[in-house]
N, CA, C and O atoms as CSV, one atom per row, in Angstrom:
chain,resi,resn,atom,element,x,y,z
A,1,UNK,N,N,0.833,-1.348,0.061
A,1,UNK,CA,C,-0.007,-0.169,0.068
A,1,UNK,C,C,0.730,1.048,0.042
A,1,UNK,O,O,1.740,1.070,0.745
A,2,UNK,N,N,0.427,2.140,-0.663
A,2,UNK,CA,C,1.238,3.483,-0.652
A,2,UNK,C,C,0.701,4.221,0.174
A,2,UNK,O,O,-0.518,4.209,0.347
A,3,UNK,N,N,1.534,5.013,0.850
A,3,UNK,CA,C,1.012,5.981,2.078
A,3,UNK,C,C,1.611,7.519,1.652
A,3,UNK,O,O,2.770,7.894,1.826
A,4,UNK,N,N,0.683,8.176,1.144
A,4,UNK,CA,C,0.812,9.748,0.666
A,4,UNK,C,C,0.963,10.494,1.890
A,4,UNK,O,O,0.220,10.544,2.870
A,5,UNK,N,N,2.223,11.146,1.619
A,5,UNK,CA,C,2.766,12.394,2.351
A,5,UNK,C,C,2.542,13.870,1.540
A,5,UNK,O,O,3.121,14.146,0.489
A,6,UNK,N,N,1.814,14.547,2.073
A,6,UNK,CA,C,1.593,15.906,1.432
A,6,UNK,C,C,2.153,17.066,1.988
A,6,UNK,O,O,2.095,17.155,3.214
A,7,UNK,N,N,2.660,17.937,1.383
A,7,UNK,CA,C,3.338,19.067,1.984
A,7,UNK,C,C,2.576,20.034,0.937
A,7,UNK,O,O,2.391,19.945,-0.276
A,8,UNK,N,N,2.180,21.077,1.991
A,8,UNK,CA,C,1.146,22.254,1.751
A,8,UNK,C,C,2.204,23.075,0.658
A,8,UNK,O,O,1.766,23.436,-0.434
A,9,UNK,N,N,3.407,23.294,0.992
A,9,UNK,CA,C,4.037,24.348,-0.153
A,9,UNK,C,C,5.313,23.715,-0.129
A,9,UNK,O,O,5.734,22.935,0.725
A,10,UNK,N,N,6.021,24.228,-1.392
A,10,UNK,CA,C,7.311,23.985,-1.743
A,10,UNK,C,C,8.410,25.208,-1.710
A,10,UNK,O,O,8.282,26.088,-2.561
A,11,UNK,N,N,9.352,25.287,-0.877
A,11,UNK,CA,C,10.176,26.301,-1.067
A,11,UNK,C,C,10.762,26.908,-2.345
A,11,UNK,O,O,11.268,28.030,-2.306
A,12,UNK,N,N,10.695,26.055,-3.699
A,12,UNK,CA,C,11.130,26.400,-4.992
A,12,UNK,C,C,9.698,26.962,-5.752
A,12,UNK,O,O,9.679,27.891,-6.559
A,13,UNK,N,N,8.445,26.140,-5.280
A,13,UNK,CA,C,7.534,26.401,-5.971
A,13,UNK,C,C,6.367,26.917,-4.695
A,13,UNK,O,O,5.679,26.001,-4.243
A,14,UNK,N,N,6.204,27.881,-4.299
A,14,UNK,CA,C,5.482,28.294,-3.126
A,14,UNK,C,C,4.067,28.391,-3.277
A,14,UNK,O,O,3.421,28.740,-2.289
A,15,UNK,N,N,3.275,28.056,-4.705
A,15,UNK,CA,C,1.840,28.094,-5.117
A,15,UNK,C,C,1.591,26.422,-5.245
A,15,UNK,O,O,0.472,25.970,-5.490
A,16,UNK,N,N,2.476,25.784,-5.097
A,16,UNK,CA,C,2.098,24.353,-5.389
A,16,UNK,C,C,2.048,23.268,-4.643
A,16,UNK,O,O,2.869,23.341,-3.728
A,17,UNK,N,N,1.522,22.433,-4.643
A,17,UNK,CA,C,1.329,21.230,-3.647
A,17,UNK,C,C,1.935,20.113,-4.318
A,17,UNK,O,O,1.674,19.694,-5.446
A,18,UNK,N,N,3.054,19.540,-3.217
A,18,UNK,CA,C,3.700,18.545,-3.525
A,18,UNK,C,C,2.976,17.178,-2.765
A,18,UNK,O,O,2.392,17.216,-1.682
A,19,UNK,N,N,3.144,16.144,-3.498
A,19,UNK,CA,C,2.767,15.140,-2.980
A,19,UNK,C,C,3.783,13.888,-2.977
A,19,UNK,O,O,4.308,13.794,-4.086
A,20,UNK,N,N,4.129,13.110,-2.270
A,20,UNK,CA,C,5.186,12.120,-1.977
A,20,UNK,C,C,4.374,10.825,-1.943
A,20,UNK,O,O,3.707,10.525,-0.953
A,21,UNK,N,N,4.446,9.963,-3.180
A,21,UNK,CA,C,4.040,8.626,-2.575
A,21,UNK,C,C,5.305,7.735,-2.330
A,21,UNK,O,O,6.304,7.754,-3.049
A,22,UNK,N,N,5.107,6.836,-1.057
A,22,UNK,CA,C,5.886,6.104,-0.842
A,22,UNK,C,C,5.262,4.464,-0.660
A,22,UNK,O,O,4.152,4.343,-0.141
A,23,UNK,N,N,5.921,3.394,-1.048
A,23,UNK,CA,C,5.251,2.204,-1.190
A,23,UNK,C,C,5.718,1.323,-0.166
A,23,UNK,O,O,6.921,1.285,0.091
A,24,UNK,N,N,4.909,0.624,0.434
A,24,UNK,CA,C,5.397,-0.229,1.631
A,24,UNK,C,C,6.192,-1.525,0.985
A,24,UNK,O,O,7.088,-2.032,1.660
A,25,UNK,N,N,5.946,-1.946,-0.026
A,25,UNK,CA,C,6.199,-3.087,-0.731
A,25,UNK,C,C,8.095,-2.895,-1.232
A,25,UNK,O,O,9.032,-3.689,-1.152
A,26,UNK,N,N,8.013,-1.608,-1.688
A,26,UNK,CA,C,9.475,-1.060,-2.237
A,26,UNK,C,C,9.844,0.260,-1.402
A,26,UNK,O,O,9.701,1.363,-1.931
A,27,UNK,N,N,10.292,0.139,-0.169
A,27,UNK,CA,C,10.436,1.451,0.882
A,27,UNK,C,C,11.658,2.259,0.052
A,27,UNK,O,O,12.000,3.350,0.506
A,28,UNK,N,N,12.370,1.706,-1.246
A,28,UNK,CA,C,13.415,2.355,-1.534
A,28,UNK,C,C,12.952,3.346,-2.658
A,28,UNK,O,O,13.730,4.199,-3.084
A,29,UNK,N,N,11.858,3.238,-3.062
A,29,UNK,CA,C,11.715,4.192,-4.321
A,29,UNK,C,C,10.212,4.999,-3.946
A,29,UNK,O,O,9.296,4.511,-3.283
A,30,UNK,N,N,10.243,6.297,-4.536
A,30,UNK,CA,C,9.296,7.075,-4.397
A,30,UNK,C,C,8.867,7.930,-5.373
A,30,UNK,O,O,9.711,8.444,-6.107
A,31,UNK,N,N,7.755,8.165,-5.509
A,31,UNK,CA,C,7.077,8.976,-6.693
A,31,UNK,C,C,6.757,10.253,-6.291
A,31,UNK,O,O,6.314,10.402,-5.152
A,32,UNK,N,N,6.915,11.298,-7.089
A,32,UNK,CA,C,6.681,12.698,-6.665
A,32,UNK,C,C,5.525,13.120,-7.557
A,32,UNK,O,O,5.515,12.696,-8.712
A,33,UNK,N,N,4.543,13.922,-7.127
A,33,UNK,CA,C,3.735,14.747,-7.984
A,33,UNK,C,C,3.587,16.066,-7.644
A,33,UNK,O,O,3.512,16.336,-6.445
A,34,UNK,N,N,3.533,16.875,-8.397
A,34,UNK,CA,C,3.112,18.244,-8.099
A,34,UNK,C,C,1.789,18.813,-8.506
A,34,UNK,O,O,1.444,18.330,-9.585
A,35,UNK,N,N,0.972,19.626,-8.047
A,35,UNK,CA,C,-0.250,19.886,-8.587
A,35,UNK,C,C,-0.134,21.247,-8.617
A,35,UNK,O,O,0.101,21.729,-7.509
A,36,UNK,N,N,-0.242,22.212,-9.731
A,36,UNK,CA,C,0.040,23.335,-10.082
A,36,UNK,C,C,-0.500,23.758,-11.224
A,36,UNK,O,O,-0.822,22.864,-12.006
A,37,UNK,N,N,-0.728,25.061,-11.608
A,37,UNK,CA,C,-1.217,25.278,-13.047
A,37,UNK,C,C,0.066,25.055,-13.833
A,37,UNK,O,O,1.221,25.056,-13.405
A,38,UNK,N,N,-0.355,24.873,-15.006
A,38,UNK,CA,C,1.053,24.756,-15.996
A,38,UNK,C,C,1.437,25.915,-16.687
A,38,UNK,O,O,0.529,26.746,-16.718
A,39,UNK,N,N,2.214,26.172,-17.113
A,39,UNK,CA,C,3.094,27.226,-17.681
A,39,UNK,C,C,2.567,27.218,-19.274
A,39,UNK,O,O,3.059,26.285,-19.910
A,40,UNK,N,N,1.765,27.980,-19.952
A,40,UNK,CA,C,1.830,27.882,-21.214
A,40,UNK,C,C,2.914,27.750,-22.121
A,40,UNK,O,O,2.748,27.056,-23.124
A,41,UNK,N,N,3.928,28.277,-21.930
A,41,UNK,CA,C,5.050,28.413,-22.595
A,41,UNK,C,C,5.462,27.339,-22.645
A,41,UNK,O,O,5.867,27.258,-23.804
A,42,UNK,N,N,5.699,26.165,-22.042
A,42,UNK,CA,C,6.262,24.818,-21.822
A,42,UNK,C,C,5.179,23.755,-22.280
A,42,UNK,O,O,5.453,22.555,-22.330
A,43,UNK,N,N,4.065,24.209,-22.576
A,43,UNK,CA,C,3.042,23.161,-23.149
A,43,UNK,C,C,3.590,22.503,-24.729
A,43,UNK,O,O,4.256,23.046,-25.610
A,44,UNK,N,N,3.035,21.198,-24.651
A,44,UNK,CA,C,3.489,20.457,-25.867
A,44,UNK,C,C,2.581,21.184,-26.710
A,44,UNK,O,O,1.478,21.438,-26.228
A,45,UNK,N,N,2.924,21.697,-28.273
A,45,UNK,CA,C,2.430,22.154,-29.104
A,45,UNK,C,C,2.610,21.433,-30.584
A,45,UNK,O,O,3.755,21.112,-30.901
A,46,UNK,N,N,1.633,21.193,-31.410
A,46,UNK,CA,C,2.066,20.727,-32.548
A,46,UNK,C,C,3.195,21.295,-33.591
A,46,UNK,O,O,3.022,22.468,-33.919
A,47,UNK,N,N,3.983,20.829,-33.985
A,47,UNK,CA,C,5.319,21.365,-34.707
A,47,UNK,C,C,4.861,21.356,-36.184
A,47,UNK,O,O,4.517,20.313,-36.739
A,48,UNK,N,N,4.870,22.546,-36.789
A,48,UNK,CA,C,4.578,22.415,-38.198
A,48,UNK,C,C,5.595,21.456,-38.931
A,48,UNK,O,O,6.724,21.198,-38.515
A,49,UNK,N,N,4.980,20.933,-40.170
A,49,UNK,CA,C,5.798,19.967,-40.995
A,49,UNK,C,C,6.714,20.467,-42.048
A,49,UNK,O,O,6.611,20.141,-43.231
A,50,UNK,N,N,7.770,21.410,-41.494
A,50,UNK,CA,C,8.431,22.101,-42.044
A,50,UNK,C,C,9.334,21.299,-43.365
A,50,UNK,O,O,9.540,21.755,-44.489
A,51,UNK,N,N,9.784,19.937,-42.784
A,51,UNK,CA,C,10.598,19.279,-43.788
A,51,UNK,C,C,9.834,18.226,-44.469
A,51,UNK,O,O,10.425,17.421,-45.190
A,52,UNK,N,N,8.850,18.185,-44.333
A,52,UNK,CA,C,8.242,17.177,-45.284
A,52,UNK,C,C,8.561,17.235,-46.671
A,52,UNK,O,O,8.700,16.211,-47.340
A,53,UNK,N,N,8.713,18.673,-47.250
A,53,UNK,CA,C,9.118,18.836,-48.604
A,53,UNK,C,C,10.373,18.414,-49.169
A,53,UNK,O,O,10.497,18.196,-50.374
A,54,UNK,N,N,11.406,18.279,-48.245
A,54,UNK,CA,C,13.027,18.101,-48.333
A,54,UNK,C,C,12.983,16.804,-49.265
A,54,UNK,O,O,12.502,15.689,-49.060
A,55,UNK,N,N,13.625,17.321,-50.313
A,55,UNK,CA,C,14.029,15.824,-51.073
A,55,UNK,C,C,15.763,15.645,-51.391
A,55,UNK,O,O,16.456,16.662,-51.416
A,56,UNK,N,N,16.164,14.761,-51.543
A,56,UNK,CA,C,17.441,14.441,-51.951
A,56,UNK,C,C,18.206,15.463,-52.735
A,56,UNK,O,O,17.649,16.112,-53.621
A,57,UNK,N,N,19.382,15.611,-52.450
A,57,UNK,CA,C,20.135,16.293,-53.233
A,57,UNK,C,C,20.652,15.754,-54.464
A,57,UNK,O,O,20.970,16.443,-55.432
A,58,UNK,N,N,20.736,14.314,-54.386
A,58,UNK,CA,C,21.800,13.581,-55.413
A,58,UNK,C,C,21.172,13.528,-56.724
A,58,UNK,O,O,19.953,13.570,-56.891
A,59,UNK,N,N,22.091,13.429,-57.702
A,59,UNK,CA,C,22.011,13.647,-58.852
A,59,UNK,C,C,21.507,12.048,-59.570
A,59,UNK,O,O,22.085,11.005,-59.267
A,60,UNK,N,N,20.452,12.102,-60.458
A,60,UNK,CA,C,19.828,11.072,-60.643
A,60,UNK,C,C,20.728,9.738,-61.376
A,60,UNK,O,O,20.484,8.533,-61.311
A,61,UNK,N,N,21.880,10.478,-62.106
A,61,UNK,CA,C,22.718,9.277,-62.649
A,61,UNK,C,C,23.509,8.651,-61.525
A,61,UNK,O,O,23.964,7.515,-61.651
A,62,UNK,N,N,23.683,9.371,-60.423
A,62,UNK,CA,C,24.382,8.870,-59.270
A,62,UNK,C,C,23.574,7.999,-58.511
A,62,UNK,O,O,24.149,7.027,-58.021
A,63,UNK,N,N,22.118,8.162,-58.264
A,63,UNK,CA,C,21.410,7.446,-57.704
A,63,UNK,C,C,21.137,6.181,-58.590
A,63,UNK,O,O,20.622,5.217,-58.025
A,64,UNK,N,N,21.427,6.096,-59.898
A,64,UNK,CA,C,21.067,4.813,-60.808
A,64,UNK,C,C,22.340,4.148,-60.699
A,64,UNK,O,O,22.310,2.917,-60.721
A,65,UNK,N,N,23.434,4.715,-60.587
A,65,UNK,CA,C,24.953,3.864,-60.379
A,65,UNK,C,C,24.856,3.448,-59.172
A,65,UNK,O,O,25.355,2.323,-59.162
A,66,UNK,N,N,24.407,3.789,-57.904
A,66,UNK,CA,C,24.396,3.274,-56.784
A,66,UNK,C,C,23.593,2.197,-56.712
A,66,UNK,O,O,23.849,1.205,-56.030
A,67,UNK,N,N,22.458,2.365,-57.502
A,67,UNK,CA,C,21.392,1.009,-57.556
A,67,UNK,C,C,22.240,0.051,-58.262
A,67,UNK,O,O,22.475,-1.004,-57.673
A,68,UNK,N,N,22.640,0.199,-59.193
A,68,UNK,CA,C,23.359,-1.084,-59.944
A,68,UNK,C,C,24.415,-1.290,-58.817
A,68,UNK,O,O,24.027,-2.233,-58.128
A,69,UNK,N,N,25.304,-0.913,-58.465
A,69,UNK,CA,C,26.486,-1.450,-57.309
A,69,UNK,C,C,25.706,-2.160,-56.329
A,69,UNK,O,O,26.009,-3.340,-56.155
A,70,UNK,N,N,24.710,-1.646,-55.620
A,70,UNK,CA,C,23.708,-2.389,-54.612
A,70,UNK,C,C,23.090,-3.705,-55.068
A,70,UNK,O,O,22.920,-4.682,-54.338
A,71,UNK,N,N,22.755,-3.613,-56.439
A,71,UNK,CA,C,22.289,-4.940,-57.022
A,71,UNK,C,C,23.265,-6.067,-56.967
A,71,UNK,O,O,23.062,-7.190,-56.507
A,72,UNK,N,N,24.620,-5.485,-57.636
A,72,UNK,CA,C,25.780,-6.302,-57.383
A,72,UNK,C,C,26.273,-6.920,-56.459
A,72,UNK,O,O,26.707,-8.069,-56.547
A,73,UNK,N,N,26.263,-6.082,-55.251
A,73,UNK,CA,C,26.948,-6.251,-54.191
A,73,UNK,C,C,25.885,-7.230,-53.463
A,73,UNK,O,O,26.347,-8.110,-52.736
A,74,UNK,N,N,24.670,-7.137,-53.601
A,74,UNK,CA,C,23.850,-7.999,-52.805
A,74,UNK,C,C,23.189,-9.127,-53.448
A,74,UNK,O,O,22.353,-9.831,-52.881
A,75,UNK,N,N,23.605,-9.286,-54.703
A,75,UNK,CA,C,23.344,-10.430,-55.786
A,75,UNK,C,C,21.814,-10.452,-55.707
A,75,UNK,O,O,21.385,-11.548,-55.345
A,76,UNK,N,N,20.846,-9.488,-55.962
A,76,UNK,CA,C,19.733,-9.126,-55.912
A,76,UNK,C,C,19.062,-9.843,-57.291
A,76,UNK,O,O,19.529,-9.676,-58.418
A,77,UNK,N,N,18.032,-10.564,-57.025
A,77,UNK,CA,C,17.436,-11.077,-58.336
A,77,UNK,C,C,17.035,-10.023,-59.095
A,77,UNK,O,O,16.784,-8.890,-58.685
A,78,UNK,N,N,16.965,-10.544,-60.544
A,78,UNK,CA,C,16.539,-9.493,-61.842
A,78,UNK,C,C,15.543,-8.875,-61.809
A,78,UNK,O,O,15.422,-7.788,-62.374
A,79,UNK,N,N,14.297,-9.650,-60.897
A,79,UNK,CA,C,13.023,-8.772,-61.027
A,79,UNK,C,C,12.752,-8.064,-59.942
A,79,UNK,O,O,11.623,-7.668,-59.655
A,80,UNK,N,N,14.058,-7.811,-59.094
A,80,UNK,CA,C,13.706,-6.707,-57.813
A,80,UNK,C,C,13.994,-5.566,-58.393
A,80,UNK,O,O,14.983,-5.451,-59.117
A,81,UNK,N,N,13.010,-4.406,-58.095
A,81,UNK,CA,C,13.454,-3.122,-58.526
A,81,UNK,C,C,14.074,-2.645,-57.060
A,81,UNK,O,O,13.638,-2.893,-55.936
A,82,UNK,N,N,15.140,-1.943,-57.419
A,82,UNK,CA,C,15.743,-1.075,-56.554
A,82,UNK,C,C,15.845,0.538,-57.244
A,82,UNK,O,O,16.186,0.923,-58.363
A,83,UNK,N,N,15.352,1.299,-55.943
A,83,UNK,CA,C,15.137,2.692,-56.645
A,83,UNK,C,C,15.960,3.636,-55.124
A,83,UNK,O,O,16.592,3.105,-54.211
A,84,UNK,N,N,15.698,4.939,-55.285
A,84,UNK,CA,C,16.258,5.749,-54.244
A,84,UNK,C,C,15.779,5.579,-53.000
A,84,UNK,O,O,16.535,5.891,-52.080
A,85,UNK,N,N,14.639,5.134,-52.722
A,85,UNK,CA,C,13.907,4.792,-51.381
A,85,UNK,C,C,14.313,3.520,-51.053
A,85,UNK,O,O,13.776,3.158,-50.006
A,86,UNK,N,N,15.062,2.681,-51.542
A,86,UNK,CA,C,14.916,1.308,-51.341
A,86,UNK,C,C,15.913,1.311,-50.129
A,86,UNK,O,O,16.981,1.874,-50.367
A,87,UNK,N,N,15.751,0.758,-48.812
A,87,UNK,CA,C,16.564,0.190,-47.725
A,87,UNK,C,C,17.542,-0.706,-47.911
A,87,UNK,O,O,16.961,-1.714,-48.314
A,88,UNK,N,N,18.278,-0.845,-47.873
A,88,UNK,CA,C,19.431,-1.814,-47.703
A,88,UNK,C,C,18.695,-3.156,-46.662
A,88,UNK,O,O,18.803,-4.288,-47.134
A,89,UNK,N,N,18.195,-3.058,-45.713
A,89,UNK,CA,C,17.710,-3.920,-44.620
A,89,UNK,C,C,16.570,-4.624,-45.583
A,89,UNK,O,O,16.450,-5.843,-45.462
A,90,UNK,N,N,15.637,-3.871,-46.630
A,90,UNK,CA,C,14.791,-4.260,-47.165
A,90,UNK,C,C,15.186,-5.448,-48.188
A,90,UNK,O,O,14.510,-6.415,-48.537
A,91,UNK,N,N,16.369,-5.103,-48.522
A,91,UNK,CA,C,17.121,-6.127,-49.622
A,91,UNK,C,C,17.824,-7.300,-49.071
A,91,UNK,O,O,18.593,-7.980,-49.752
A,92,UNK,N,N,17.537,-7.548,-47.744
A,92,UNK,CA,C,18.328,-8.693,-46.697
A,92,UNK,C,C,19.953,-8.161,-46.496
A,92,UNK,O,O,20.843,-8.974,-46.247
A,93,UNK,N,N,20.178,-6.919,-46.617
A,93,UNK,CA,C,21.467,-6.735,-46.122
A,93,UNK,C,C,21.827,-6.380,-44.622
A,93,UNK,O,O,21.186,-5.511,-44.030
A,94,UNK,N,N,22.893,-7.086,-44.002
A,94,UNK,CA,C,23.213,-6.756,-42.762
A,94,UNK,C,C,24.168,-5.969,-42.542
A,94,UNK,O,O,24.522,-5.452,-43.602
A,95,UNK,N,N,24.810,-5.596,-41.604
A,95,UNK,CA,C,25.915,-4.531,-41.243
A,95,UNK,C,C,26.955,-4.772,-42.202
A,95,UNK,O,O,27.452,-3.822,-42.808
A,96,UNK,N,N,27.367,-6.062,-42.417
A,96,UNK,CA,C,28.884,-6.427,-43.442
A,96,UNK,C,C,28.302,-6.118,-44.651
A,96,UNK,O,O,28.895,-5.278,-45.327
A,97,UNK,N,N,27.204,-6.630,-45.123
A,97,UNK,CA,C,26.660,-6.499,-46.491
A,97,UNK,C,C,26.914,-4.883,-46.401
A,97,UNK,O,O,27.866,-4.518,-47.091
A,98,UNK,N,N,26.288,-3.924,-45.731
A,98,UNK,CA,C,26.472,-2.457,-45.639
A,98,UNK,C,C,27.827,-2.017,-45.817
A,98,UNK,O,O,27.997,-0.960,-46.423
A,99,UNK,N,N,28.852,-2.677,-45.373
A,99,UNK,CA,C,30.356,-2.222,-45.109
A,99,UNK,C,C,30.738,-2.458,-46.721
A,99,UNK,O,O,31.306,-1.607,-47.406
A,100,UNK,N,N,30.291,-3.856,-47.225
A,100,UNK,CA,C,30.887,-4.338,-48.651
A,100,UNK,C,C,30.329,-3.265,-49.556
A,100,UNK,O,O,31.097,-2.840,-50.419
A,101,UNK,N,N,29.287,-2.837,-49.503
A,101,UNK,CA,C,28.437,-1.882,-50.370
A,101,UNK,C,C,28.980,-0.656,-50.472
A,101,UNK,O,O,29.098,-0.054,-51.539
A,102,UNK,N,N,29.468,-0.075,-48.949
A,102,UNK,CA,C,30.185,1.121,-49.027
A,102,UNK,C,C,31.712,1.170,-49.681
A,102,UNK,O,O,32.198,2.108,-50.314
A,103,UNK,N,N,32.243,0.080,-49.400
A,103,UNK,CA,C,33.634,-0.258,-50.128
A,103,UNK,C,C,33.585,-0.207,-51.774
A,103,UNK,O,O,34.491,0.333,-52.409
A,104,UNK,N,N,32.590,-0.739,-52.328
A,104,UNK,CA,C,32.236,-1.119,-53.449
A,104,UNK,C,C,31.891,0.410,-54.155
A,104,UNK,O,O,32.168,0.639,-55.332
A,105,UNK,N,N,31.342,1.264,-53.388
A,105,UNK,CA,C,31.074,2.814,-53.632
A,105,UNK,C,C,32.332,3.531,-53.814
A,105,UNK,O,O,32.683,4.194,-54.791
A,106,UNK,N,N,33.131,3.234,-52.428
A,106,UNK,CA,C,34.271,4.092,-52.714
A,106,UNK,C,C,35.025,3.816,-53.732
A,106,UNK,O,O,35.518,4.816,-54.255
A,107,UNK,N,N,35.350,2.611,-54.299
A,107,UNK,CA,C,36.010,2.156,-55.717
A,107,UNK,C,C,35.591,2.516,-56.413
A,107,UNK,O,O,36.375,3.066,-57.186
A,108,UNK,N,N,34.166,2.580,-56.809
A,108,UNK,CA,C,33.374,2.966,-58.022
A,108,UNK,C,C,33.609,4.533,-58.342
A,108,UNK,O,O,33.887,5.003,-59.445
A,109,UNK,N,N,33.414,5.328,-56.967
A,109,UNK,CA,C,33.412,6.700,-57.249
A,109,UNK,C,C,34.870,7.313,-56.939
A,109,UNK,O,O,34.959,8.525,-57.133
A,110,UNK,N,N,35.932,6.703,-56.520
A,110,UNK,CA,C,37.212,7.189,-56.214
A,110,UNK,C,C,36.921,7.996,-55.065
A,110,UNK,O,O,37.372,9.124,-55.266
A,111,UNK,N,N,36.321,7.898,-53.866
A,111,UNK,CA,C,36.070,8.495,-52.980
A,111,UNK,C,C,36.371,7.799,-51.630
A,111,UNK,O,O,36.350,6.572,-51.723
A,112,UNK,N,N,36.651,8.292,-50.379
A,112,UNK,CA,C,36.637,8.064,-48.968
A,112,UNK,C,C,35.724,8.092,-48.270
A,112,UNK,O,O,35.422,9.275,-48.113
A,113,UNK,N,N,34.883,7.267,-47.573
A,113,UNK,CA,C,33.810,7.304,-47.008
A,113,UNK,C,C,34.251,7.027,-45.357
A,113,UNK,O,O,34.555,5.932,-44.885
A,114,UNK,N,N,34.195,8.316,-44.639
A,114,UNK,CA,C,34.689,8.005,-43.126
A,114,UNK,C,C,33.404,7.144,-42.319
A,114,UNK,O,O,32.215,7.107,-42.637
A,115,UNK,N,N,33.994,6.578,-41.344
A,115,UNK,CA,C,33.051,5.398,-40.511
A,115,UNK,C,C,31.786,6.048,-40.200
A,115,UNK,O,O,30.747,5.443,-40.468
A,116,UNK,N,N,31.730,7.497,-39.533
A,116,UNK,CA,C,30.862,8.161,-38.827
A,116,UNK,C,C,29.682,8.221,-40.283
A,116,UNK,O,O,28.576,7.705,-40.122
A,117,UNK,N,N,29.930,8.687,-41.254
A,117,UNK,CA,C,29.024,8.829,-42.445
A,117,UNK,C,C,28.506,7.374,-42.942
A,117,UNK,O,O,27.348,7.265,-43.347
A,118,UNK,N,N,29.294,6.370,-42.908
A,118,UNK,CA,C,29.056,5.160,-43.540
A,118,UNK,C,C,27.759,4.532,-42.504
A,118,UNK,O,O,26.809,3.875,-42.930
A,119,UNK,N,N,27.935,4.826,-41.383
A,119,UNK,CA,C,26.780,4.127,-40.343
A,119,UNK,C,C,25.471,4.844,-40.479
A,119,UNK,O,O,24.422,4.397,-40.016
A,120,UNK,N,N,25.579,6.025,-41.164
A,120,UNK,CA,C,24.173,6.715,-41.063
A,120,UNK,C,C,23.477,6.307,-42.746
A,120,UNK,O,O,22.365,6.722,-43.071
A,121,UNK,N,N,24.159,5.632,-43.481
A,121,UNK,CA,C,23.574,5.364,-44.459
A,121,UNK,C,C,22.579,4.433,-44.421
A,121,UNK,O,O,22.909,3.394,-43.849
A,122,UNK,N,N,21.329,4.475,-44.899
A,122,UNK,CA,C,20.440,3.227,-44.697
A,122,UNK,C,C,19.732,3.011,-46.142
A,122,UNK,O,O,19.438,1.865,-46.483
A,123,UNK,N,N,19.456,4.130,-47.001
A,123,UNK,CA,C,19.117,3.832,-48.323
A,123,UNK,C,C,19.896,3.977,-49.263
A,123,UNK,O,O,21.059,4.221,-48.943
A,124,UNK,N,N,19.571,3.887,-50.737
A,124,UNK,CA,C,20.069,4.170,-51.939
A,124,UNK,C,C,20.447,5.835,-51.971
A,124,UNK,O,O,21.540,6.361,-52.180
A,125,UNK,N,N,19.140,6.455,-51.685
A,125,UNK,CA,C,19.051,7.783,-51.728
A,125,UNK,C,C,20.553,8.544,-50.905
A,125,UNK,O,O,21.376,9.361,-51.319
A,126,UNK,N,N,20.398,7.810,-49.569
A,126,UNK,CA,C,21.426,8.333,-48.708
A,126,UNK,C,C,22.871,8.291,-49.182
A,126,UNK,O,O,23.662,9.223,-49.038
A,127,UNK,N,N,23.162,7.042,-49.799
A,127,UNK,CA,C,24.468,6.909,-50.297
A,127,UNK,C,C,24.538,7.867,-51.442
A,127,UNK,O,O,25.439,8.705,-51.407
A,128,UNK,N,N,23.713,7.857,-52.449
A,128,UNK,CA,C,24.142,8.689,-53.265
A,128,UNK,C,C,24.135,10.251,-53.071
A,128,UNK,O,O,24.734,10.890,-53.936
A,129,UNK,N,N,23.554,10.928,-52.081
A,129,UNK,CA,C,23.452,11.922,-51.483
A,129,UNK,C,C,24.965,12.235,-50.835
A,129,UNK,O,O,25.451,13.366,-50.813
A,130,UNK,N,N,25.559,11.157,-50.366
A,130,UNK,CA,C,26.753,11.449,-49.594
A,130,UNK,C,C,27.960,11.458,-50.775
A,130,UNK,O,O,28.901,12.250,-50.829
A,131,UNK,N,N,27.681,10.408,-51.657
A,131,UNK,CA,C,28.487,10.609,-52.761
A,131,UNK,C,C,28.680,11.374,-53.567
A,131,UNK,O,O,29.755,11.371,-54.166
A,132,UNK,N,N,27.717,12.262,-53.836
A,132,UNK,CA,C,27.774,13.841,-54.148
A,132,UNK,C,C,28.308,14.688,-53.513
A,132,UNK,O,O,28.945,15.575,-54.080
A,133,UNK,N,N,28.215,14.644,-52.513
A,133,UNK,CA,C,28.951,15.505,-51.420
A,133,UNK,C,C,30.364,15.277,-51.496
A,133,UNK,O,O,31.099,16.206,-51.832
A,134,UNK,N,N,30.828,14.139,-51.221
A,134,UNK,CA,C,31.969,13.978,-51.150
A,134,UNK,C,C,32.807,14.050,-52.293
A,134,UNK,O,O,34.017,14.232,-52.155
A,135,UNK,N,N,32.146,13.893,-53.688
A,135,UNK,CA,C,32.656,14.001,-55.031
A,135,UNK,C,C,32.703,15.759,-55.120
A,135,UNK,O,O,33.669,16.264,-55.692
A,136,UNK,N,N,31.833,16.479,-54.648
A,136,UNK,CA,C,31.909,17.943,-54.815
A,136,UNK,C,C,32.909,18.177,-53.996
A,136,UNK,O,O,33.697,18.969,-54.514
A,137,UNK,N,N,33.324,17.730,-52.611
A,137,UNK,CA,C,34.410,18.359,-52.073
A,137,UNK,C,C,35.827,18.125,-52.651
A,137,UNK,O,O,36.724,18.961,-52.765
A,138,UNK,N,N,35.848,16.510,-53.073
A,138,UNK,CA,C,37.113,16.268,-53.479
A,138,UNK,C,C,37.379,17.311,-54.897
A,138,UNK,O,O,38.528,17.735,-55.024
A,139,UNK,N,N,36.546,17.640,-55.742
A,139,UNK,CA,C,36.532,18.393,-57.097
A,139,UNK,C,C,36.874,19.968,-56.501
A,139,UNK,O,O,37.468,20.755,-57.238
A,140,UNK,N,N,36.543,20.291,-55.398
A,140,UNK,CA,C,36.762,21.632,-54.918
A,140,UNK,C,C,38.110,22.175,-54.443
A,140,UNK,O,O,38.202,23.338,-54.049
């Protein structure tokens, strides 16, 4: 059974009531609740969908080349469609397959992908956007 202990005021929040619930079954834990008016500035509000219209900045020829490399690396059946939105996991790739895909992309595009960037690649589009970025940096 929980035994409520109620304090009329709190030194930090004088206009609020603090209630402490201690359980007889578990005397090492307590839960605290505070009854007060909420502050309108910290209420959760819906966030506008500002970023829904974002699209990948990868070039279509880069996406097509990445699709071919992914198909070859994973030995995907001829009937399977691979597009920019295709996730490597959906094609049956595990982490080792993803590393091999990245190595194939590095070789094909003559770039070097660092480990932190390679870990965030999940789709063909992700890989193509990263490749375009790295190729642009290399050419600059």
